[in-house]
C-alpha positions in Angstrom: -148.7 127.6 -30.5 -147.4 126.4 -33.8 -149.4 123.9 -36.0 -147.6 121.0 -37.5 -149.6 118.9 -40.0 -149.0 115.2 -40.4 -150.7 112.7 -42.8 -153.9 112.2 -40.8 -153.8 114.7 -38.0 -152.5 118.1 -36.8 -150.1 118.6 -33.9 -149.9 121.9 -31.9 -146.4 122.6 -30.6 -145.2 125.4 -28.4 -143.6 128.0 -30.6 -140.5 128.4 -28.4 -137.1 129.7 -29.4 -134.5 127.3 -30.8 -131.1 127.0 -29.1 -128.7 125.9 -31.9 -125.8 125.2 -29.5 -127.9 122.7 -27.5 -130.1 121.6 -30.3 -133.3 122.1 -28.2 -136.3 124.3 -27.9 -136.3 126.6 -24.9 -139.7 125.8 -23.5 -140.6 128.0 -20.5 -143.6 125.7 -19.9 -141.4 122.7 -19.2 -139.1 124.6 -16.8 -141.6 126.8 -14.9 -144.3 125.9 -12.5 -147.5 128.0 -12.6 -150.6 128.6 -14.8 -150.2 128.7 -18.5 -152.9 129.8 -21.0 -152.5 128.2 -24.4 -154.4 129.2 -27.6 -155.0 126.3 -29.9 -156.9 127.7 -32.9 -160.1 129.2 -31.5 -159.8 127.2 -28.2 -158.1 128.5 -25.1 -156.7 126.0 -22.6 -155.4 126.6 -19.1 -152.5 124.3 -18.1 -151.4 124.1 -14.4 -147.8 123.1 -14.3 -146.9 121.8 -10.8 -143.5 120.9 -9.5 -143.1 118.2 -6.9 -143.0 119.9 -3.5 -144.3 123.2 -4.7 -148.1 123.4 -4.6 -150.4 126.4 -5.1 -149.8 127.6 -1.5 -146.0 127.8 -2.1 -146.6 129.6 -5.4 -149.0 132.1 -3.7 -146.5 132.7 -0.9 -143.8 133.4 -3.5 -146.1 135.9 -5.4 -147.0 137.7 -2.1 -143.3 137.8 -1.1 -142.4 139.3 -4.5 -145.0 142.0 -4.3 -144.2 142.8 -0.7 -140.5 142.8 -1.3 -140.8 145.2 -4.2 -143.1 147.6 -2.4 -141.0 147.4 0.7 -137.8 148.1 -1.2 -139.3 151.0 -3.1 -140.8 152.6 0.1 -137.8 151.8 2.3 -137.1 153.9 5.3 -133.7 154.7 6.7 -131.2 151.9 6.4 -131.2 149.2 9.1 -129.4 150.4 12.1 -129.3 149.9 15.8 -131.2 153.2 16.1 -134.2 154.7 14.4 -133.0 157.7 12.3 -136.3 159.1 11.2 -139.9 158.3 10.4 -139.2 157.1 6.9 -141.2 154.2 5.5 -143.8 156.4 3.7 -144.1 159.1 6.4 -143.2 161.9 4.0 -145.7 160.6 1.4 -148.5 160.3 4.1 -147.9 163.8 5.2 -148.0 165.2 1.7 -151.1 163.2 0.8 -152.9 164.4 4.0 -152.0 168.0 3.2 -153.4 167.7 -0.4 -156.6 166.1 1.0 -156.9 169.0 3.4 -156.4 171.5 0.6 -159.1 169.9 -1.4 -161.5 170.1 1.5 -160.9 173.8 1.7 -161.7 174.2 -1.9 -164.9 172.1 -1.4 -166.1 174.2 1.5 -166.8 177.1 -0.9 -166.7 175.7 -4.4 -166.5 178.3 -7.1 -169.6 178.9 -9.1 -169.7 180.1 -12.7 -172.8 181.3 -14.7 -173.3 179.7 -18.0 -175.9 180.2 -20.7 -178.1 177.2 -21.3 -181.4 176.4 -23.1 -184.5 175.5 -21.0 -188.2 175.6 -21.8 -189.5 179.1 -20.8 -192.9 180.8 -20.7 -193.5 183.0 -23.7 -193.7 186.2 -21.5 -190.2 185.5 -20.0 -188.6 184.3 -23.1 -185.1 185.3 -24.2 -185.1 184.3 -27.7 -182.4 182.7 -29.7 -181.9 180.5 -32.8 -183.1 177.5 -30.8 -186.3 179.4 -29.9 -187.3 180.1 -33.6 -186.6 176.4 -34.5 -188.8 175.3 -31.6 -191.6 177.7 -32.6 -191.5 176.5 -36.2 -192.0 172.9 -34.9 -194.6 173.8 -32.3 -196.2 177.2 -33.1 -198.9 176.8 -30.4 -196.7 175.7 -27.6 -196.9 177.7 -24.4 -193.2 177.1 -23.5 -190.4 177.5 -26.0 -186.6 176.9 -25.7 -185.1 180.0 -24.4 -181.7 181.2 -23.1 -181.2 181.1 -19.3 -178.3 181.6 -16.9 -177.3 178.5 -15.0 -174.9 178.3 -12.0 -172.3 175.5 -12.4 -169.3 174.1 -10.4 -168.0 172.4 -13.5 -165.0 174.7 -14.0 -161.9 173.7 -15.8 -159.8 174.1 -12.6 -162.3 172.0 -10.7 -162.2 169.3 -13.3 -158.4 169.2 -13.1 -158.5 169.1 -9.3 -160.9 166.1 -9.4 -158.5 164.3 -11.7 -155.6 165.0 -9.4 -157.7 163.8 -6.4 -158.1 160.4 -8.2 -154.4 160.2 -9.0 -153.5 161.1 -5.5 -155.8 158.5 -4.1 -154.1 155.8 -6.2 -150.7 157.1 -5.1 -151.8 156.9 -1.4 -153.1 153.4 -2.0 -149.8 152.3 -3.5 -147.9 153.9 -0.7 -150.2 152.3 1.9 -149.6 148.9 0.4 -145.9 149.5 0.4 -145.8 150.7 4.0 -148.0 147.8 5.2 -145.7 145.3 3.4 -142.6 146.9 4.9 -144.1 147.1 8.4 -144.9 143.4 8.1 -141.4 142.5 7.0 -139.8 144.6 9.7 -142.1 143.0 12.3 -141.1 139.5 11.1 -137.4 140.3 11.3 -137.8 141.7 14.7 -139.6 138.6 15.9 -136.8 136.4 14.5 -134.2 138.4 16.4 -136.3 138.2 19.6 -136.7 134.5 19.3 -133.0 134.1 18.5 -132.0 136.1 21.6 -134.3 134.0 23.8 -132.9 130.7 22.3 -129.3 131.8 22.9 -130.0 132.7 26.5 -131.8 129.4 27.1 -129.1 127.2 25.5 -127.2 125.1 28.0 -125.9 122.4 25.8 -125.2 122.0 22.1 -125.6 119.2 19.6 -122.6 118.0 17.7 -123.1 116.7 14.2 -121.6 113.2 14.1 -121.0 113.2 10.3 -119.0 116.4 10.4 -117.0 115.3 13.5 -116.2 112.0 11.7 -115.1 113.8 8.5 -112.8 116.1 10.5 -111.4 113.1 12.4 -110.6 111.4 9.1 -108.9 114.5 7.9 -106.8 114.6 11.1 -105.9 111.0 10.7 -104.7 111.6 7.1 -102.6 114.6 8.1 -100.9 112.8 10.9 -100.4 109.6 8.8 -98.7 111.7 6.2 -96.2 112.8 8.8 -95.7 109.4 10.3 -95.0 107.9 6.9 -92.4 110.5 5.9 -88.9 109.3 5.1 -86.0 111.1 3.4 -84.5 109.3 0.4 -81.0 109.7 1.7 -80.7 108.1 5.1 -77.0 107.6 5.4 -74.7 109.4 7.9 -75.0 110.2 11.6 -78.5 110.0 12.9 -79.6 112.2 15.8 -82.9 112.7 17.6 -84.1 116.2 18.6 -87.3 117.0 20.5 -88.5 120.5 19.8 -91.5 122.7 19.4 -91.8 124.3 16.0 -92.7 128.0 16.1 -93.4 130.7 13.5 -91.5 130.7 10.1 -88.0 132.2 10.0 -86.7 133.9 7.0 -88.1 133.7 3.5 -87.0 130.4 2.1 -89.9 128.6 3.7 -87.8 125.8 5.2 -86.8 127.4 8.5 -88.8 127.9 11.7 -88.1 129.3 15.1 -87.8 126.8 17.9 -90.5 127.7 20.4 -88.8 127.4 23.8 -88.1 129.4 26.9 -84.7 131.1 26.6 -82.9 132.5 29.6 -80.8 135.0 27.9 -79.1 132.6 25.5 -79.2 132.6 21.7 -82.4 131.6 20.0 -82.6 128.5 17.9 -83.8 127.9 14.4 -84.6 124.5 12.8 -84.2 124.0 9.0 -86.1 121.0 7.5 -86.2 119.3 4.1 -88.7 121.1 1.8 -90.9 118.1 1.2 -91.2 117.6 5.0 -92.2 121.2 5.4 -95.1 120.7 3.0 -96.4 117.7 5.1 -95.7 119.5 8.4 -97.7 122.6 7.5 -100.8 120.5 7.2 -100.4 119.3 10.8 -98.9 122.3 12.7 -102.4 123.4 13.8 -102.9 120.0 15.4 -99.5 119.5 17.0 -96.3 121.7 17.2 -94.1 119.5 19.4 -92.2 116.7 17.6 -89.3 114.3 18.0 -87.3 114.5 14.7 -84.8 111.8 13.9 -82.3 112.2 11.0 -78.9 113.6 9.9 -78.5 116.8 11.9 -75.9 119.6 11.5 -75.9 122.2 14.2 -74.0 125.5 13.7 -73.8 129.0 15.1 -75.0 131.7 12.7 -75.3 135.5 12.8 -78.5 137.3 11.6 -78.7 140.6 9.8 -78.7 142.5 13.1 -75.5 140.9 14.2 -77.2 138.7 16.8 -76.1 135.1 17.1 -78.4 132.1 16.9 -78.1 128.3 16.7 -79.2 126.7 13.4 -80.3 123.1 13.5 -80.2 121.9 9.9 -81.7 118.5 9.2 -80.2 117.3 6.0 -82.4 114.2 6.1 -85.2 113.0 8.4 -85.9 109.4 9.0 -88.7 109.6 11.5 -91.3 112.2 12.6 -93.0 111.4 15.9 -95.6 113.8 17.4 -95.2 114.4 21.1 -98.9 114.0 21.6 -101.3 111.5 20.1 -103.7 113.8 18.4 -105.7 111.1 16.8 -106.2 109.2 20.0 -107.4 112.3 21.7 -109.9 113.0 18.9 -111.1 109.4 19.1 -111.5 109.6 22.8 -113.5 112.8 22.3 -115.7 111.1 19.8 -116.4 108.2 22.1 -117.3 110.6 24.9 -119.7 112.5 22.7 -121.3 109.2 21.5 -122.0 108.1 25.0 -123.7 111.5 25.7 -125.9 111.2 22.6 -123.7 113.7 20.7 -124.6 116.5 23.0 -122.0 118.6 24.8 -122.5 121.2 27.6 -121.6 124.8 26.7 -118.2 126.0 28.0 -117.9 129.2 29.9 -116.5 131.0 26.8 -119.5 129.7 24.7 -122.0 131.0 27.3 -120.3 134.4 27.3 -120.5 134.5 23.5 -124.2 133.5 23.6 -124.9 136.2 26.1 -123.2 138.8 23.9 -125.0 137.6 20.7 -128.3 137.6 22.6 -127.8 141.2 23.7 -127.0 142.2 20.1 -130.1 140.3 18.8 -132.3 142.0 21.4 -131.1 145.5 20.4 -131.7 144.7 16.8 -135.2 143.4 17.7 -136.0 146.7 19.5 -134.7 148.8 16.6 -136.7 146.8 14.1 -139.8 147.0 16.3 -139.5 150.8 16.5 -139.1 151.0 12.7 -142.1 148.7 12.2 -144.2 150.9 14.5 -143.2 154.0 12.6 -144.0 152.4 9.3 -147.3 151.2 10.7 -148.1 154.8 11.6 -147.2 155.9 8.0 -149.5 153.2 6.6 -152.3 154.3 8.8 -151.7 157.9 7.7 -151.7 156.9 4.1 -155.0 155.0 4.6 -156.6 158.0 6.2 -155.3 160.3 3.4 -156.5 157.9 0.8 -160.0 157.9 2.3 -160.0 161.7 2.4 -158.8 162.0 -1.2 -161.5 159.5 -2.4 -164.1 161.5 -0.5 -163.0 164.7 -2.2 -163.2 163.0 -5.6 -166.7 161.9 -4.8 -167.7 165.3 -3.6 -166.5 166.9 -6.9 -168.5 164.3 -8.8 -171.6 165.1 -6.7 -171.2 168.7 -7.7 -171.3 167.7 -11.3 -167.6 168.4 -11.9 -166.1 166.4 -14.7 -162.5 165.0 -15.2 -159.7 166.7 -17.0 -156.0 165.6 -16.9 -155.0 168.9 -18.6 -154.1 171.8 -16.5 -156.1 174.9 -17.6 -154.3 178.1 -18.6 -156.6 180.4 -16.6 -155.5 182.6 -13.7 -157.7 180.9 -10.9 -154.8 178.7 -9.7 -152.8 181.9 -9.2 -155.4 184.3 -7.8 -157.7 182.0 -5.8 -155.9 181.2 -2.4 -157.7 177.8 -2.0 -156.9 176.7 -5.6 -153.3 177.9 -5.3 -152.8 176.0 -2.0 -154.3 172.9 -3.6 -151.8 173.0 -6.5 -148.9 173.6 -4.1 -150.0 170.6 -2.0 -150.3 168.5 -5.2 -146.8 169.5 -6.3 -145.4 168.5 -2.9 -147.2 165.1 -3.1 -145.9 164.5 -6.6 -142.4 165.3 -5.4 -142.7 162.9 -2.4 -144.1 160.1 -4.6 -141.3 160.6 -7.1 -138.7 160.5 -4.4 -140.2 157.3 -3.1 -140.3 155.8 -6.6 -144.1 155.4 -6.5 -146.5 156.1 -9.4 -150.2 155.6 -9.7 -149.8 152.5 -11.9 -147.5 150.6 -9.6 -150.2 148.3 -8.1 -151.7 147.7 -11.6 -148.2 146.5 -12.7 -147.9 144.3 -9.7 -151.2 142.6 -10.5 -149.7 141.6 -13.9 -146.9 139.8 -12.1 -149.1 136.8 -11.5 -148.9 136.1 -15.3 -145.1 135.6 -15.1 -143.7 132.0 -15.0 -142.9 130.9 -11.5 -139.2 130.4 -12.3 -139.0 134.0 -13.7 -140.8 135.3 -10.6 -138.4 133.5 -8.3 -135.4 134.8 -10.2 -136.6 138.4 -9.9 -137.5 137.9 -6.2 -133.9 136.9 -5.6 -132.8 140.1 -7.3 -135.1 142.1 -5.0 -133.7 140.3 -1.9 -130.2 141.1 -2.9 -131.0 144.7 -3.5 -133.0 144.9 -0.3 -130.1 143.7 1.8 -127.6 146.0 0.1 -129.8 149.1 0.1 -131.7 148.6 3.4 -129.4 146.6 5.7 -126.0 147.7 4.3 -127.0 151.3 3.4 -125.7 151.4 -0.1 -127.0 154.5 -2.0 -128.8 153.7 -5.2 -128.6 156.1 -8.3 -131.4 158.5 -9.0 -134.5 157.0 -10.7 -133.5 153.5 -9.7 -137.0 152.6 -8.5 -138.5 153.0 -12.0 -135.8 150.9 -13.6 -136.2 148.3 -11.0 -140.0 148.2 -11.4 -139.6 147.9 -15.1 -137.2 145.0 -14.8 -139.3 143.3 -12.1 -142.7 143.6 -13.6 -141.8 143.4 -17.3 -139.6 140.8 -19.0 -136.6 143.1 -19.2 -133.0 142.1 -18.8 -129.7 143.9 -18.8 -130.4 145.9 -15.7 -127.3 147.4 -14.1 -127.4 149.5 -10.9 -124.2 151.1 -9.4 -124.7 151.3 -5.6 -122.2 153.4 -3.5 -121.2 153.7 0.1 -118.9 156.7 0.2 -118.3 156.6 4.0 -116.4 153.4 3.7 -115.2 153.9 0.1 -117.1 151.0 -1.5 -119.2 150.5 -4.6 -121.3 147.6 -5.5 -122.5 147.0 -9.1 -125.6 144.8 -9.2 -126.6 143.4 -12.6 -129.6 141.4 -13.7 -129.2 139.0 -16.6 -126.3 141.1 -18.2 -124.5 139.4 -21.1 -121.1 138.1 -20.3 -118.3 138.2 -22.8 -119.1 134.5 -23.6 -122.7 135.4 -24.4 -124.2 133.8 -21.2 -126.7 135.6 -18.9 -126.4 134.8 -15.2 -129.3 136.0 -13.1 -127.6 138.3 -10.5 -124.1 139.5 -10.3 -122.7 141.6 -7.5 -119.3 143.2 -8.0 -117.8 144.9 -4.9 -114.8 147.2 -5.3 -113.2 150.2 -3.7 -114.5 153.5 -5.0 -112.5 154.4 -8.1 -111.0 151.0 -8.4 -111.8 149.5 -11.8 -109.8 146.3 -11.1 -110.3 144.3 -7.9 -109.2 140.9 -6.8 -112.4 139.2 -8.0 -114.8 139.6 -10.8 -117.9 139.4 -8.6 -120.3 137.1 -6.9 -122.4 135.3 -9.6 -125.8 134.0 -8.4 -128.0 131.8 -10.6 -131.5 131.1 -9.3 -132.9 127.6 -9.8 -136.6 127.2 -8.9 -136.5 123.6 -7.8 -138.1 122.1 -4.7 -136.0 118.9 -4.6 -132.5 117.9 -5.6 -131.5 114.3 -6.4 -128.3 113.0 -4.9 -125.3 115.0 -6.3 -127.6 116.9 -8.7 -126.9 120.2 -7.0 -123.2 119.7 -7.3 -123.6 118.8 -11.0 -125.6 122.0 -11.7 -122.9 124.1 -10.0 -120.2 122.4 -12.0 -122.1 123.1 -15.2 -122.4 126.7 -14.3 -118.7 127.1 -13.6 -117.1 124.9 -16.3 -119.7 124.7 -19.2 -121.3 128.2 -18.9 -118.1 129.9 -17.7 -119.8 131.8 -15.0 -116.6 131.7 -12.8 -114.6 133.6 -15.5 -111.6 131.3 -15.3 -111.8 131.1 -11.5 -111.9 134.9 -10.9 -115.6 135.0 -9.7 -117.5 133.1 -7.1 -120.5 131.1 -8.4 -123.5 130.2 -6.2 -126.8 128.6 -6.9 -129.9 130.1 -5.1 -132.8 127.6 -4.7 -136.0 127.3 -2.6 -135.3 123.7 -1.4 -135.0 123.4 2.3 -132.5 121.0 3.8 -130.8 120.2 0.4 -127.5 119.3 2.1 -127.4 115.9 3.8 -125.0 115.3 5.4 -124.7 119.0 6.5 -121.8 121.1 5.2 -121.2 122.8 8.5 -121.8 122.2 12.2 -123.4 125.7 12.4 -127.2 126.0 12.2 -127.1 126.7 8.5 -125.2 123.5 7.6 -128.2 121.6 6.1 -129.4 124.6 4.1 -126.3 126.2 2.6 -122.8 125.5 1.3 -120.5 128.5 1.1 -117.6 126.5 -0.3 -116.0 126.7 3.1 -114.4 123.2 3.1 -110.8 122.9 2.0 -109.8 123.5 -0.8 -113.1 125.2 -1.8 -111.9 128.6 -0.6 -115.5 130.0 -1.0 -115.4 129.9 -4.8 -118.8 128.3 -5.2 -121.7 126.7 -3.5 -125.5 126.7 -3.0 -127.8 128.6 -0.7 -131.4 128.1 0.4 -133.3 131.3 -0.5 -137.1 131.3 -0.1 -139.8 133.4 1.5 -139.9 130.9 4.4 -136.1 130.8 4.7 -134.0 132.7 7.3 -132.7 135.9 5.6 -129.3 135.1 7.2 -128.5 132.5 4.5 -128.4 135.2 1.7 -127.0 137.8 4.1 -124.1 135.5 4.9 -123.3 135.1 1.2 -123.3 138.9 0.7 -121.2 139.4 3.8 -118.6 136.9 2.3 -118.2 139.1 -0.8 -118.3 142.4 1.1 -115.8 141.5 3.8 -113.4 140.4 1.1 -113.3 144.0 -0.1 -112.8 145.6 3.4 -109.4 147.2 3.8 -107.5 146.4 7.0 -107.8 149.0 9.8 -105.2 151.7 9.9 -103.7 153.4 13.0 -104.6 157.1 13.3 -103.1 157.8 16.7 -100.5 156.4 19.1 -100.4 156.3 22.8 -97.2 154.3 22.8 -95.3 151.8 20.8 -97.7 149.0 21.7 -100.0 148.3 18.7 -102.9 147.5 21.1 -102.9 151.1 22.2 -103.2 152.6 18.7 -106.4 154.5 17.7 -107.6 152.3 14.8 -109.9 153.4 12.0 -111.6 150.9 9.8 -113.3 151.4 6.4 -115.8 148.6 7.1 -119.2 148.2 8.6 -121.2 145.7 10.7 -122.5 142.9 8.5 -125.5 142.5 10.9 -126.9 146.1 10.8 -124.7 148.1 8.4 -123.4 150.6 10.9 -119.9 151.8 10.1 -117.3 150.6 12.7 -116.4 153.5 15.0 -112.8 153.8 16.1 -114.0 153.5 19.7 -115.1 150.0 19.0 -111.9 148.8 17.2 -109.3 147.1 19.2 -106.1 145.4 18.0 -104.2 142.4 19.3 -100.8 141.0 18.4 -100.9 137.3 17.5 -98.2 135.0 18.5 -97.2 134.8 14.8 -96.3 138.5 14.8 -99.4 139.7 12.9 -102.3 141.8 14.0 -105.9 140.8 14.5 -108.8 143.2 15.2 -112.0 143.0 17.1 -114.6 145.3 15.6 -117.5 146.0 18.0 -120.6 147.6 16.5 -121.6 150.5 18.8 -125.1 150.4 17.3 -126.3 146.8 17.6 -123.4 145.3 19.7 -122.4 142.7 17.0 -118.7 141.6 17.5 -116.6 140.8 14.4 -113.2 139.3 14.6 -110.8 140.0 11.7 -107.8 137.8 11.9 -105.4 135.7 9.8 -104.6 132.1 9.1 -101.3 131.5 10.9 -100.4 128.7 8.6 -101.0 130.0 5.0 -97.6 131.4 4.0 -98.3 134.1 1.5 -97.6 137.8 1.2 -101.1 139.0 2.3 -101.9 136.1 4.7 -105.3 134.6 4.5 -107.8 136.9 6.1 -110.4 135.1 8.3 -113.7 136.6 9.6 -115.7 135.5 12.7 -119.1 137.1 12.7 -120.7 135.2 15.6 -122.7 132.0 15.2 -125.3 133.8 13.1 -123.2 135.2 10.2 -120.0 133.2 10.2 -119.5 131.5 6.8 -116.2 129.7 7.4 -116.2 126.1 8.5 -115.9 125.5 12.2 -114.7 122.6 14.3 -117.6 120.2 14.9 -117.5 120.4 18.7 -116.1 124.0 19.0 -118.3 126.3 16.9 -116.2 129.3 17.8 -113.1 127.8 16.3 -113.1 128.8 12.6 -111.1 126.9 9.9 -109.1 128.3 7.0 -111.0 127.7 3.8 -107.7 127.3 1.8 -105.5 125.1 4.0 -108.0 123.8 6.6 -106.0 124.9 9.6 -107.6 125.8 12.9 -106.5 126.4 16.4 -106.4 123.2 18.3 -106.7 123.4 22.1 -103.9 120.9 22.5 -101.5 123.0 20.4 -101.7 126.0 22.7 -98.5 127.6 24.0 -97.8 127.6 27.7 -99.6 130.9 28.0 -102.7 129.8 26.2 -102.5 132.6 23.6 -104.5 132.4 20.4 -102.1 131.8 17.6 -104.4 133.3 14.9 
């Protein structure tokens, strides 16, 4: 604290840094909940800063989650899969600790003895005189016992002192490993229970609630799109006026004004309709709702020849005076709304939805079984570490009982080489040290975690968010971290260190992900967490990363969250001129009212899925009590953006559906790479290819398709990850029908072709 003297009193002000740009002191005490210890002169005060909605229980839960997440991440087993790939989770450390404890017990069965000269009172007739004897005689000439030299057996050898020291260090390593394994087993058990509950809920579901606010918003959007068409008029309305009823098909040519006429041809030439450019812009907004129209205007019909020499009929509308849909889309939507309102906004599941639920339930059940097996293996490792810790502590006590001291310095004698028991003990210690180093555990880890409670709550939350991001990437998605990453992570998490950068790689799919913590941007700002996903060796990329800024707030006022996001993007420049996605992470449950999506996460997250958000920014509920799917969905959004399209590696004919497809992608549920046996292709009616990627490990089905309406070179890639991990907006009363985040198009049932094919 800083003393400020006035005329009649002294004020004590927090000595916080000054921000010249904002003209304000950066007071951690004002922005962070938690306990603060303030020194005012010789007095020490404790100030408990409490935020509305976050009491001591929530802060303790955050602290426990932070410690558990860090220990679990450091002592991680094999990455999350549909199968258990090994013991992991501290098993190697437990085995090494048990081996060292057994080696120490062998040493203690026959502890080495050394004879040393000592001084003890001895009878004069058995006296071995020395300098101390003569001094004692000078002081006590008539004494019957004088100090004399004797041989004493002792176990306090330099090698034994060093082994006792190593036993204490090993016990602390085992304790840290035990805490990490227990935390990890608990986390895996919780995840397994969540998947089991989700599987049961999916199988039990017979009807589904429809969110009225979202249905109404989508209805208003439909009314606007159709009204724009109904109000269209060309400026020049002179000349012969004709009416043509036709169904507009996929685009024709490259000028953007022509479309195939979707009709049944019996061997005759196909037809193409060409429309005024301003009408095309309005029509594209409504094609997913209705494709059949009656067009009235000045029409010129000619016969043309394409580049292959085939003839076709060109219907060129020079002007259009009226556009009339052949079905009343708005009336149908309103009738659907009235029907849902009469039913209390609850609709029975369709046959297709029940099949999707059954498939997702089977996938969730397999994940629960795999997680349960991993939790059991980690529990066994924790029990093994506990037993080893007890054995090591007992060995340390046994050395102490023998009068053996402590020495961290390894002696230079030959006993460690010549004595089999001592040589085995040192070899076992070296193996334990190597296992601990591989796991990133040191004997001071738990002591460092005890100091975490002194951090401000906001700082603790920000670092916990970093741990959750790394946990999902390293554990669930199997990215490989660089050597020594655990020590760097512990230093950043426990101490107040910034500028952490970890380059994670996944060579099997050719991806790299750089995760940074409070790195300085070119504009001098420090966002909390940035994830940049690129192809291996690609220094460019289509985006400059996913920027996540953690805000430790339990409540948000109306429109406050949107204002914070706008400030991060425009004022702080986190979006890097629109190249990066910017998201706010916060612990406030149900911050979005009305919900942003009809899916279960709609009240807790906003992924920028509404047109024209295009997933460029939003806010996500991330808290110890929150479903991990909210953050997982956000990372999946960034990762799937970097996945390359599948490529054919074999051909059983000219039909694309019979290719053997290989995909450099992985399941966003469990991280398993997509096997070619699970990749199938389908030709869309628009002439493009969509792929279904089935995970052979957990059974998760992922659909990679395209927006049939966005007219650009690469088309707009859309992903459907089931009801759990889909981040696109969906139709309010048809949750499996995803909407394009750029143009808002979706596949309307009433706009199906005669064959009922999916046009995506």
